[in-house]
N, C-alpha and C positions, 0 to 999 in steps of 0.2 A: 161829711160827717163818717161816709163808706170810705174814705182814704184812711181816715185816723184809724178806724175799729180794723181795719185791714192790716196795717202796720202794728198795731197793738197786739194783735194776734201772732203774727208773725215772731214778736219778741219774746212771747207767753210760752211759744209752741216748744221748745227746749226743755222747759219744765214740764212735760207730760210724757209719759211713753205713748207708744202707739197706738194701742188700745185706747187707750183714754182719750186720745185727740180724734181719732176715726169715730168714735161714737159719739162723741161731741160733733165734731163736723158734720157727721151723716145727720144727725138729729135736728141740731140747730142752726146749719146753714143749706142743706139740702132737704131739711124739713122730712124726714122719712119716718116712718112710725118705729118708736124705741123696738117693739116686737121683733120688728124685722131686721133691724140692725143686730139686735141681742144673739138672734139665731144667725147671722151672718159671723159674727165675730166669736159666737162660741161663748157668748157671757149671757147673765139674766139681765131679764128687761130691767130689774133694780138696778143691777153696776152699771147700767147704759144710762138710768136716769142720775146715778151718782156724780159717772162721769163727765158728763153734761153738766150737773150743776157746778161741780168743782172748776171746771175750766171757765163756766159764767162768771164764777166769784171772781176769780182771779183776775179775767178780765175785765170785771167792773171796778176792780180795786184800781187798775192799769190806767183806766179811763178816766178814774175818780176827778173831777171838776175840771176835765177838758171839754165833756159836751154837756155841760149843765146850759 
């Protein structure tokens, strides 16, 4: 399961700008607080939450049916 998810993440990486991907990775993978990531990236906490949600949505679409 982890291998499939990692491969899907590599496939969709180019669909997102660096800040969006960094916000997603830091909060979803590294489990860092949104406020901390926001301060580091010069974004609002809301922008970090939205970035994470966009990437997760795209990742779920990519994995639809594969992990059921």
